[in-house]
C-alpha distance (Angstrom), angle and dihedral (degrees) to the residues before:
residue distance angle dihedral
M1 . . .
E2 3.79 . .
G3 3.77 112.9 .
S4 3.80 93.4 13.4
N5 3.81 90.5 120.7
E6 3.79 94.2 50.8
L7 3.78 108.1 120.4
A8 3.80 119.7 -128.0
Y9 3.80 95.1 -175.9
Q10 3.78 143.9 -38.1
L11 3.80 120.2 -127.1
L12 3.80 105.8 -143.3
H13 3.81 110.8 -75.8
Y14 3.81 91.7 -38.8
L15 3.78 107.8 81.4
K16 3.79 150.6 -23.5
V17 3.78 125.0 -125.7
Y18 3.79 117.7 -155.4
K19 3.79 126.7 -151.6
D20 3.80 91.4 -110.7
G21 3.82 88.2 61.1
R22 3.79 96.4 -103.5
V23 3.82 115.8 143.4
E24 3.81 120.9 -150.5
R25 3.80 117.0 -168.3
L26 3.79 109.4 -150.2
P27 3.84 128.4 -124.4
G28 3.77 110.5 -67.6
Y29 3.80 90.5 27.8
Q30 3.80 101.2 56.0
D31 3.77 117.2 121.9
E32 3.79 116.9 -95.6
F33 3.77 127.4 178.5
V34 3.79 127.4 -148.3
P35 3.82 115.6 -173.9
P36 3.79 121.3 -119.9
S37 3.81 121.1 -103.7
I38 3.78 101.2 -121.5
V39 3.81 95.2 146.5
K40 3.80 110.3 99.8
N41 3.80 93.9 -150.4
S42 3.81 93.3 54.4
E43 3.80 120.5 116.5
S44 3.80 92.6 -109.8
S45 3.81 116.8 99.7
V46 3.81 88.0 -148.2
L47 3.78 127.1 65.3
S48 3.80 120.2 -146.0
K49 3.78 137.6 180.0
D50 3.80 138.0 176.1
V51 3.80 125.6 -119.5
V52 3.79 131.7 -173.0
I53 3.79 112.5 -134.0
V54 3.82 100.7 179.6
S55 3.78 113.9 15.9
E56 3.82 93.6 -168.3
T57 3.81 93.7 60.2
G58 3.79 101.9 24.8
V59 3.80 94.3 -119.5
S60 3.78 104.2 159.7
A61 3.78 144.3 148.3
R62 3.77 144.3 -145.9
L63 3.81 114.7 -127.7
Y64 3.81 123.1 -151.6
L65 3.79 131.9 -161.9
A66 3.80 129.9 170.0
K67 3.81 112.0 -118.3
S68 3.78 90.8 -128.6
S69 3.80 88.5 60.9
T70 3.79 93.5 62.1
H71 3.82 87.9 79.4
Q72 3.79 91.4 51.7
L73 3.77 95.8 97.3
Q74 3.79 95.1 47.4
E75 3.80 91.3 49.2
K76 3.84 90.4 46.9
K77 3.79 93.3 -128.3
N78 3.77 124.4 154.3
K79 3.76 118.4 -78.3
L80 3.81 120.4 -104.5
P81 3.81 132.1 -100.9
L82 3.79 113.3 -97.6
L83 3.81 117.6 -128.5
I84 3.81 119.6 -167.7
Y85 3.81 109.8 -163.0
F86 3.82 130.0 -162.9
H87 3.80 116.7 -162.3
G88 3.80 123.6 -135.1
G89 3.78 132.1 -131.7
A90 3.82 107.3 131.0
F91 3.84 89.3 -78.0
C92 3.81 88.5 -75.4
T93 3.83 109.1 66.9
N94 3.81 140.5 43.2
T95 3.79 128.7 39.5
S96 3.79 137.3 -142.2
F97 3.79 87.8 -108.7
N98 3.80 101.9 55.8
P99 3.82 120.0 104.7
K100 3.79 94.0 -109.0
Y101 3.79 96.1 58.1
H102 3.78 97.1 31.9
N103 3.80 90.8 55.6
Y104 3.79 93.4 44.8
V105 3.81 96.4 50.2
N106 3.80 88.1 43.2
S107 3.82 89.4 56.8
L108 3.79 91.6 43.8
V109 3.81 91.7 54.4
S110 3.79 92.3 46.0
E111 3.81 92.1 51.0
T112 3.79 98.0 39.0
N113 3.83 102.3 34.2
V114 3.78 96.6 -136.5
V115 3.77 137.2 136.2
A116 3.81 103.6 -109.2
V117 3.78 131.8 -161.1
S118 3.81 114.7 -165.4
V119 3.81 106.9 -161.3
E120 3.79 121.9 -138.9
Y121 3.80 108.9 -155.4
R122 3.80 129.0 175.6
R123 3.80 116.4 -92.9
A124 3.78 139.7 -137.8
P125 2.97 140.9 -80.9
E126 3.81 91.6 33.1
H127 3.80 88.0 43.0
P128 3.82 108.8 22.4
L129 3.77 121.5 -153.3
P130 2.98 135.0 -57.6
V131 3.84 84.6 48.3
A132 3.82 93.0 79.8
Y133 3.81 90.3 52.9
E134 3.80 92.4 49.1
D135 3.81 92.0 46.9
S136 3.81 90.7 49.0
W137 3.81 91.6 49.7
T138 3.80 90.2 49.6
A139 3.81 90.3 50.3
L140 3.80 90.8 47.0
Q141 3.80 92.0 52.7
W142 3.81 90.6 47.5
V143 3.81 91.4 52.6
L144 3.81 94.1 46.5
S145 3.80 91.8 46.7
H146 3.80 86.2 72.9
S147 3.78 89.2 71.8
T148 3.80 85.2 79.9
A149 3.80 127.4 61.6
T150 3.81 94.9 -97.4
T151 3.76 136.5 11.6
S152 3.79 119.8 -98.4
N153 3.81 92.8 -95.6
G154 3.79 93.2 50.3
Q155 3.77 96.8 -108.2
K156 3.79 121.1 138.0
P157 3.82 111.8 -86.8
E158 3.80 120.7 -108.8
T159 3.82 104.0 -87.9
W160 3.80 98.7 -134.8
L161 3.78 92.5 51.2
N162 3.78 93.6 43.9
E163 3.80 96.7 46.8
Y164 3.79 105.2 33.1
A165 3.82 110.8 22.9
D166 3.80 122.0 95.8
F167 3.81 104.9 -147.5
G168 3.77 89.7 -165.7
R169 3.82 88.2 67.4
V170 3.81 107.5 49.2
F171 3.80 122.9 156.6
L172 3.79 133.4 -175.1
A173 3.79 121.1 -150.1
G174 3.77 140.8 168.4
D175 3.78 144.8 148.4
S176 3.80 129.2 -122.3
A177 3.83 107.3 -30.0
G178 3.80 87.4 5.5
A179 3.81 89.6 57.1
N180 3.80 87.8 52.2
I181 3.81 88.7 53.1
A182 3.82 92.1 47.6
H183 3.81 90.1 52.6
N184 3.79 92.9 48.3
M185 3.81 92.1 47.5
A186 3.81 89.2 53.3
I187 3.81 90.5 49.2
R188 3.79 91.4 49.4
A189 3.79 91.4 47.4
G190 3.80 90.0 50.0
I191 3.80 95.3 54.1
S192 3.78 103.4 24.5
S193 3.77 129.2 110.4
E194 3.80 87.8 -164.1
R195 3.77 118.3 110.4
I196 3.79 116.8 -79.3
Y197 3.81 91.6 150.4
G198 3.79 96.1 -110.1
L199 3.80 92.0 -66.4
K200 3.79 129.7 139.0
F201 3.77 124.0 -161.3
L202 3.78 116.3 -115.5
G203 3.77 92.9 -151.7
V204 3.79 149.4 -7.4
V205 3.81 124.0 -145.0
L206 3.80 116.2 -155.5
V207 3.81 113.6 -170.7
H208 3.83 113.2 -167.8
P209 3.82 90.5 -27.5
Y210 3.79 119.7 -146.5
F211 3.79 103.2 -126.8
W212 3.79 124.5 144.5
G213 3.80 144.1 170.0
M214 3.78 143.8 -169.7
E215 3.81 95.4 -106.0
P216 3.84 116.7 62.5
I217 3.79 118.5 -120.9
G218 3.80 130.8 -167.9
L219 3.78 111.0 -6.1
E220 3.80 95.7 -27.1
Q221 3.80 91.9 115.1
R222 3.82 91.8 61.5
D223 3.81 93.4 78.3
R224 3.78 103.4 43.8
S225 3.79 94.0 170.2
L226 3.81 93.0 55.1
R227 3.77 91.0 44.0
E228 3.80 91.5 53.2
R229 3.80 90.3 51.2
I230 3.80 91.7 51.4
D231 3.81 89.3 47.5
K232 3.81 89.8 56.4
L233 3.80 93.7 43.5
W234 3.80 95.0 66.6
L235 3.80 92.5 44.5
T236 3.81 89.4 52.8
V237 3.80 99.3 47.2
C238 3.82 92.1 41.5
P239 3.83 106.9 35.2
S240 3.82 92.0 167.3
T241 3.81 91.7 59.0
T242 3.77 125.5 120.5
G243 3.83 87.0 -132.6
N244 3.79 139.7 -87.7
D245 3.80 91.1 -38.9
D246 3.80 91.0 60.5
P247 3.85 106.5 131.7
L248 3.80 88.5 -123.6
I249 3.80 90.1 67.6
N250 3.81 101.5 21.1
P251 3.84 113.4 48.9
A252 3.81 89.4 -173.3
T253 3.82 88.5 75.2
D254 3.81 95.3 46.6
P255 3.83 112.6 105.7
N256 3.82 88.6 -164.9
L257 3.80 96.6 60.2
S258 3.81 93.0 108.6
N259 3.82 88.5 59.1
L260 3.81 94.4 64.0
G261 3.80 101.9 151.5
C262 3.79 103.0 -128.8
N263 3.81 142.2 72.7
R264 3.80 100.5 -128.7
V265 3.81 139.2 24.2
L266 3.80 129.0 -161.7
I267 3.81 114.4 -163.3
C268 3.81 117.0 -166.4
V269 3.80 119.9 -166.6
A270 3.80 134.6 174.1
E271 3.80 124.6 -136.4
K272 3.82 96.8 -129.4
D273 3.81 96.2 41.5
L274 3.81 115.1 106.2
L275 3.82 87.7 -146.7
R276 3.81 89.0 61.1
Y277 3.80 91.9 94.5
R278 3.79 92.9 53.4
G279 3.80 91.0 51.0
L280 3.81 93.2 51.7
F281 3.81 91.0 42.6
Y282 3.80 89.1 53.3
G283 3.79 89.4 59.4
E284 3.81 90.6 51.1
L285 3.79 91.1 48.7
L286 3.79 91.9 52.0
R287 3.80 92.1 50.4
K288 3.81 91.8 51.4
S289 3.81 95.4 41.9
G290 3.79 96.3 73.5
W291 3.81 93.2 -111.5
K292 3.83 107.2 154.6
G293 3.80 100.4 -146.0
V294 3.81 134.3 101.7
I295 3.81 120.5 -94.8
E296 3.81 123.4 -154.0
T297 3.79 126.2 -178.8
M298 3.79 133.4 -165.6
E299 3.79 123.7 -170.7
T300 3.79 121.6 -167.6
E301 3.80 114.6 -151.9
G302 3.79 122.3 -136.7
E303 3.81 96.1 12.6
G304 3.79 136.5 111.6
H305 3.77 137.0 -144.6
V306 3.85 114.5 -39.3
F307 3.81 90.9 -14.7
H308 3.81 89.8 160.2
L309 3.81 91.3 68.7
F310 3.80 93.1 55.6
N311 3.80 98.7 39.9
P312 3.82 104.8 23.8
S313 3.80 95.9 162.4
S314 3.81 94.8 54.1
E315 3.79 119.0 114.7
N316 3.81 92.0 -112.9
A317 3.80 93.0 50.2
V318 3.80 91.8 48.7
N319 3.80 91.0 48.6
M320 3.80 91.2 52.2
L321 3.80 90.9 48.1
K322 3.81 89.8 53.4
R323 3.80 91.1 48.8
L324 3.81 90.6 53.6
A325 3.80 90.1 49.1
S326 3.82 90.7 50.2
F327 3.81 91.0 49.6
V328 3.79 92.7 52.2
N329 3.79 96.5 43.1
Q330 3.81 100.9 42.7
D331 3.78 117.7 116.0
D332 3.80 113.7 -101.7
């Protein structure tokens, strides 16, 4: 078709959008799919399977369960903490099903011994924000509905959630844009009259969270070119926004911050990540907001943004994984 290759715009190094509406994700950000490991005699120590949450929109999730936990019920041991994970990718790349995130959540479940739900939400620019937030909230409600005997529409609950998940120990987690989503889900849960089945999250883990703002903080002003690109990123993925001081991206402008719906927060930052300053600032904001929970921080020296996804076997990545496991499994 004539004109089909005419470029409308390019979003950083992530993707190109053509004037006919076609979206091309660039090398390194193209969609890949790795199948789940549902077979019990597979080499993986963690089982996983995919579920569709809303067939009309494609909102779905990948569930994870350590093989050793499948004997939990027979041995009458306690149920496992439930971890709901939101993947990163600037709201426009990556999926729960690509090798990078599948392997990471797999490792997280193996180390932490939780039931995990990795949420697959729709992405910009095909589905601009706030779609990802709405999809994530829908997925969150679907997961928490399993704390009752049946789901809200009367269908049989998902077996792994019903049999193995302890709904008294629910955690949210995510990295980068996924950490932003986790934060906003906790805010919404803290102020919402919508159904979350009377549950409160024990903790939220924010790994290299994607927060931003109009006024530079820390050393953000040193790289003006990068800062300008990040400025444009939010405006592109969320065209209905009020700007880079929108409470969705800048918690400093959110009057509801003190209502964050959890008991504990772990904030992980990396020394060479420009978003480091926003992560540390977030902790300061929480402390000053009047929120009554406990704040923990972990900074990794010599590393950049989401380094653990690219070098998961490194000493620093392993140390961060162990810190997340400790956070989830500590006595409350």
